[in-house]
C-alpha positions as CSV (number, residue, x, y, z in Angstrom):
1,X,6.6,9.5,-0.2
2,X,7.4,8.9,-3.9
3,X,7.7,5.2,-3.3
4,X,4.2,5.2,-1.6
5,X,2.7,7.1,-4.5
6,X,4.0,4.8,-7.2
7,X,2.9,1.8,-5.0
8,X,-0.6,3.4,-4.9
9,X,-0.8,3.7,-8.7
10,X,0.2,0.0,-9.2
11,X,-2.2,-1.1,-6.5
12,X,-5.1,0.9,-7.9
13,X,-4.5,-0.7,-11.3
14,X,-4.3,-4.3,-10.0
15,X,-7.4,-3.8,-7.7
16,X,-9.4,-2.4,-10.6
17,X,-8.4,-5.2,-13.0
18,X,-9.0,-8.0,-10.6
19,X,-12.3,-6.7,-9.5
20,X,-13.4,-6.0,-13.0
21,X,-12.5,-9.4,-14.2
22,X,-14.3,-11.0,-11.3
23,X,-17.5,-8.9,-11.5
24,X,-17.6,-7.5,-15.1
25,X,-18.6,-4.2,-13.6
26,X,-16.6,-1.0,-14.2
27,X,-18.5,0.7,-11.4
28,X,-17.7,-1.9,-8.8
29,X,-14.2,-2.3,-10.1
30,X,-13.7,1.5,-9.9
31,X,-15.2,1.7,-6.4
32,X,-13.0,-1.2,-5.1
33,X,-10.0,0.2,-6.8
34,X,-10.4,3.5,-5.0
35,X,-11.4,2.4,-1.6
36,X,-9.4,-0.7,-0.8
37,X,-6.0,0.4,-2.2
38,X,-6.4,3.9,-0.7
39,X,-6.7,2.3,2.8
40,X,-3.9,-0.1,2.1
41,X,-1.6,2.7,0.8
42,X,-2.0,4.6,4.1
43,X,-1.4,1.5,6.1
44,X,1.7,0.8,4.0
45,X,3.1,4.3,4.6
46,X,2.8,3.9,8.4
47,X,4.2,0.3,8.1
48,X,7.3,1.7,6.4
49,X,7.7,4.4,9.1
50,X,7.4,1.8,11.9
51,X,9.7,-0.6,10.1
52,X,12.4,2.0,9.7
53,X,12.3,2.7,13.5
54,X,12.6,-1.1,14.1
55,X,15.6,-1.3,11.7
56,X,17.3,1.7,13.3
57,X,17.0,0.1,16.7
58,X,18.6,-3.1,15.4
59,X,21.6,-1.3,13.9
60,X,22.6,0.6,17.1
61,X,25.6,-0.9,18.8
62,X,25.2,-2.6,22.1
63,X,26.3,-0.7,25.2
64,X,29.1,-2.3,27.2
C-alpha cells in the first residue's frame, strides 16, 4: 500500500502541474489533480493485485 500511496502523491503533482500549465487555472488544475489520479490510483492498486496473481501462476512448476 505504501507504493500505491507514493505513486498517488507523484501522480497528483504531475496532474496538477500539467493541467495548470495547459489551462492557467488553479481551480481546474486542482480538480483534475484530485479526480483523475484518484481514479487511476485505485485502478493501479487492483492492477498490481491482478498482476501478482498472474506472476504467481507463471512461477508454479508444471505438473508431470
